[in-house]
C-alpha positions as CSV (number, residue, x, y, z in Angstrom):
1,X,-47.7,-40.9,-44.7
2,X,-49.1,-40.9,-41.2
3,X,-50.0,-37.7,-39.3
4,X,-47.0,-37.9,-37.0
5,X,-48.1,-34.9,-35.0
6,X,-51.3,-36.6,-34.2
7,X,-49.5,-40.0,-33.6
8,X,-47.2,-38.3,-31.1
9,X,-50.0,-37.0,-29.0
10,X,-51.9,-40.2,-29.1
11,X,-48.9,-42.4,-28.1
12,X,-47.8,-40.1,-25.4
13,X,-51.3,-40.2,-23.9
14,X,-51.3,-44.0,-24.2
15,X,-48.1,-44.2,-22.2
16,X,-49.3,-41.8,-19.5
17,X,-52.5,-43.8,-19.2
18,X,-50.8,-47.2,-19.1
19,X,-48.4,-46.0,-16.4
20,X,-51.2,-44.4,-14.4
21,X,-53.4,-47.5,-14.6
22,X,-50.5,-49.6,-13.2
23,X,-49.9,-47.1,-10.4
24,X,-46.3,-46.8,-11.6
25,X,-43.9,-43.9,-11.2
26,X,-42.4,-44.1,-14.7
27,X,-40.8,-46.0,-17.5
28,X,-37.6,-48.0,-18.1
29,X,-36.3,-48.9,-21.5
30,X,-33.2,-50.3,-23.1
31,X,-31.4,-47.4,-24.8
32,X,-29.5,-49.3,-27.5
33,X,-28.6,-46.4,-29.7
34,X,-30.9,-47.7,-32.4
35,X,-33.9,-46.6,-34.2
36,X,-36.6,-48.3,-32.2
37,X,-35.3,-47.5,-28.7
38,X,-34.8,-43.9,-29.8
39,X,-38.4,-43.5,-30.7
40,X,-39.6,-45.2,-27.6
41,X,-37.3,-43.1,-25.5
42,X,-38.6,-39.8,-27.0
43,X,-42.2,-40.9,-26.6
44,X,-41.7,-42.1,-23.0
45,X,-39.9,-38.9,-21.9
46,X,-42.6,-36.8,-23.3
47,X,-45.1,-38.8,-21.3
48,X,-43.2,-39.4,-18.0
49,X,-40.8,-37.2,-16.1
50,X,-39.3,-40.4,-14.7
51,X,-38.0,-42.2,-17.9
52,X,-34.9,-44.2,-17.4
53,X,-32.8,-45.3,-20.4
54,X,-30.4,-48.1,-19.7
55,X,-27.4,-48.6,-21.8
56,X,-26.3,-52.3,-21.6
57,X,-23.2,-53.1,-23.7
58,X,-22.4,-56.8,-24.0
59,X,-19.3,-58.2,-25.7
60,X,-19.6,-56.6,-29.1
61,X,-17.3,-53.6,-30.0
62,X,-20.3,-51.7,-31.6
63,X,-22.1,-51.9,-28.3
64,X,-19.3,-50.1,-26.4
65,X,-18.4,-47.6,-29.2
66,X,-20.9,-46.1,-31.7
67,X,-24.1,-47.6,-30.1
68,X,-23.2,-46.3,-26.6
69,X,-22.2,-43.0,-28.0
70,X,-25.5,-42.6,-30.0
71,X,-27.5,-43.7,-27.0
72,X,-25.8,-41.0,-24.9
73,X,-26.5,-38.4,-27.6
74,X,-30.2,-39.3,-27.6
75,X,-30.4,-39.1,-23.8
76,X,-28.7,-35.7,-23.8
77,X,-30.9,-34.2,-26.5
78,X,-34.1,-35.4,-24.9
79,X,-33.0,-35.1,-21.2
80,X,-33.5,-38.9,-20.5
81,X,-32.0,-40.2,-17.3
82,X,-29.3,-42.7,-18.1
83,X,-27.9,-45.8,-16.4
84,X,-25.0,-47.8,-17.9
85,X,-24.7,-51.5,-16.9
86,X,-21.9,-53.5,-18.5
87,X,-23.3,-57.1,-19.1
88,X,-20.1,-58.6,-20.6
89,X,-18.9,-60.1,-17.3
90,X,-22.4,-61.5,-16.6
91,X,-22.6,-63.1,-20.1
92,X,-19.1,-64.6,-19.7
93,X,-20.0,-66.1,-16.3
94,X,-23.2,-67.6,-17.8
95,X,-21.2,-69.0,-20.8
96,X,-18.6,-70.5,-18.5
97,X,-21.3,-72.2,-16.4
98,X,-23.3,-73.5,-19.4
99,X,-20.3,-74.7,-21.4
100,X,-19.5,-77.2,-18.6
101,X,-22.8,-78.9,-19.3
102,X,-23.9,-78.2,-22.9
103,X,-22.4,-77.6,-26.3
104,X,-24.0,-74.3,-27.1
105,X,-25.2,-73.4,-30.6
106,X,-24.5,-70.0,-32.1
107,X,-28.1,-69.0,-31.8
108,X,-28.1,-69.9,-28.1
109,X,-25.1,-67.7,-27.5
110,X,-26.4,-64.8,-29.4
111,X,-29.7,-64.9,-27.4
112,X,-28.1,-64.7,-24.0
113,X,-27.4,-60.9,-24.2
114,X,-31.0,-59.9,-25.1
115,X,-32.3,-62.0,-22.2
116,X,-29.8,-60.6,-19.8
117,X,-30.9,-57.1,-20.9
118,X,-34.5,-57.9,-20.1
119,X,-33.5,-59.4,-16.7
120,X,-31.7,-56.1,-16.0
121,X,-34.6,-53.8,-17.1
122,X,-37.1,-55.8,-15.0
123,X,-34.8,-55.6,-12.0
124,X,-34.6,-51.8,-12.3
125,X,-38.3,-51.6,-13.0
126,X,-39.2,-53.7,-9.9
127,X,-36.9,-51.7,-7.7
128,X,-38.2,-48.3,-8.7
129,X,-41.8,-48.9,-9.4
130,X,-41.6,-48.6,-13.2
131,X,-42.9,-50.3,-16.3
132,X,-40.7,-51.8,-18.9
133,X,-41.3,-50.3,-22.3
134,X,-40.9,-52.7,-25.4
135,X,-39.0,-51.4,-28.4
136,X,-40.0,-53.9,-31.1
137,X,-41.6,-52.8,-34.4
138,X,-44.2,-54.4,-36.7
139,X,-41.8,-55.4,-39.4
140,X,-39.5,-57.3,-37.1
141,X,-42.3,-58.9,-35.2
142,X,-43.8,-60.3,-38.5
143,X,-40.6,-62.3,-39.2
144,X,-39.8,-63.0,-35.6
145,X,-36.6,-60.9,-35.7
146,X,-36.4,-60.6,-31.9
147,X,-35.4,-62.8,-29.0
148,X,-38.2,-64.6,-27.2
149,X,-38.2,-63.6,-23.6
150,X,-35.6,-61.1,-24.4
151,X,-36.4,-57.9,-26.3
152,X,-39.8,-59.6,-27.0
153,X,-40.7,-59.2,-23.3
154,X,-42.2,-55.9,-22.0
155,X,-45.1,-54.4,-20.1
156,X,-46.3,-52.3,-23.0
157,X,-45.0,-51.4,-26.3
158,X,-45.9,-47.9,-27.9
159,X,-44.5,-48.6,-31.4
160,X,-45.5,-52.2,-32.1
161,X,-47.9,-51.2,-35.0
162,X,-45.2,-49.2,-36.9
163,X,-43.2,-50.6,-39.8
164,X,-39.5,-49.9,-39.9
165,X,-40.1,-47.3,-42.7
166,X,-42.7,-45.6,-40.4
167,X,-40.3,-45.6,-37.4
168,X,-37.8,-43.7,-39.6
169,X,-40.4,-41.2,-40.7
170,X,-41.4,-40.7,-37.1
171,X,-37.9,-40.1,-36.0
172,X,-37.2,-37.6,-38.8
173,X,-40.4,-35.7,-37.7
174,X,-39.0,-35.6,-34.1
175,X,-35.6,-34.4,-35.3
176,X,-33.8,-37.5,-33.8
177,X,-30.0,-37.6,-33.9
178,X,-28.8,-38.0,-37.5
179,X,-26.4,-40.8,-36.7
180,X,-29.2,-43.0,-35.5
181,X,-31.1,-42.4,-38.7
182,X,-28.1,-43.0,-40.9
183,X,-26.4,-46.1,-39.5
184,X,-27.2,-49.6,-40.6
185,X,-29.7,-51.2,-38.2
186,X,-28.1,-53.9,-36.1
187,X,-28.8,-55.8,-33.0
188,X,-25.0,-55.9,-32.5
189,X,-25.2,-59.3,-31.0
190,X,-21.7,-59.9,-32.6
191,X,-19.3,-57.8,-34.5
192,X,-20.2,-57.2,-38.1
193,X,-23.8,-58.2,-37.8
194,X,-26.5,-56.1,-39.5
195,X,-30.3,-56.8,-39.4
196,X,-30.8,-56.9,-43.2
197,X,-27.8,-59.1,-43.9
198,X,-29.0,-61.5,-41.3
199,X,-32.6,-61.6,-42.4
200,X,-31.7,-61.9,-46.1
201,X,-34.1,-59.1,-47.1
202,X,-34.2,-55.4,-46.8
203,X,-36.5,-53.5,-44.6
204,X,-38.0,-51.7,-47.6
205,X,-38.8,-55.1,-49.2
206,X,-40.2,-56.5,-45.9
207,X,-42.4,-53.4,-45.3
208,X,-43.6,-53.5,-48.9
209,X,-44.7,-57.1,-48.4
210,X,-46.4,-56.5,-45.0
211,X,-48.4,-53.5,-46.6
212,X,-49.5,-55.5,-49.6
213,X,-47.0,-54.2,-52.2
214,X,-45.3,-56.2,-54.9
215,X,-42.0,-58.0,-54.0
216,X,-40.0,-60.5,-56.0
217,X,-40.8,-64.2,-55.5
218,X,-37.5,-65.1,-53.7
219,X,-38.0,-62.3,-51.1
220,X,-41.6,-63.3,-50.7
221,X,-40.6,-66.9,-50.0
222,X,-37.9,-65.9,-47.6
223,X,-40.4,-63.6,-45.7
224,X,-43.0,-66.3,-45.5
225,X,-40.4,-68.8,-44.3
226,X,-39.3,-66.6,-41.5
227,X,-42.9,-65.7,-40.5
228,X,-44.0,-69.4,-40.4
229,X,-40.9,-70.5,-38.5
230,X,-41.4,-67.8,-35.9
231,X,-45.1,-68.1,-35.1
232,X,-44.4,-69.7,-31.7
233,X,-42.9,-66.3,-30.8
234,X,-46.0,-64.4,-31.7
235,X,-48.5,-66.6,-29.8
236,X,-49.1,-67.2,-26.1
237,X,-47.5,-70.3,-24.8
238,X,-49.7,-73.3,-25.3
239,X,-51.5,-74.6,-22.1
240,X,-53.2,-77.8,-21.4
241,X,-56.9,-77.1,-21.2
């Protein structure tokens, strides 16, 4: 297990230095009520007095109920400034405009919310001289379980090297709200969605694979398939030289 006391100090210093080098006043992050945003929020608040957590519900019931409640609890416990912006009307307007011109796939519809959230975070950051903190972890990055130009966009990411298992260990060390630790991880892009069900592998299996452990052949093939299919998300856009 990592030395999380040392990890905390080093990551807080990293955030402070990143903000100072950019001559920024603070940090903005999406406070989703989930594990990764919780850890980023705690670290950012320890580093910067001006840390803004933005709760951005968008169409799914979980967004408006348990996730918003858990995000608010985190903000209260760690004294994080909170803004709440309802993105459902924006998404609905975008869908209405698009559907007049294209038959949208399920994936296209699901990815609208993360991209609207990033647009929202950058609008706040640009208006208040802040940097946008990323909240993606190593496990999800490996299999491309994030939205390109959505939650995959940020100015810096203080947890990108941590597996999901390590994120949970870190949160327990920091005494994060129990509900965030106990609930099934979900991007909540639609009702009933969970991360592990959608990926087809558990985080424990994925982390074991990434760290060189033994996993069964079917899981290995699934992970390798997702990784290969998502390489375009992990690389810089190709440019004509």
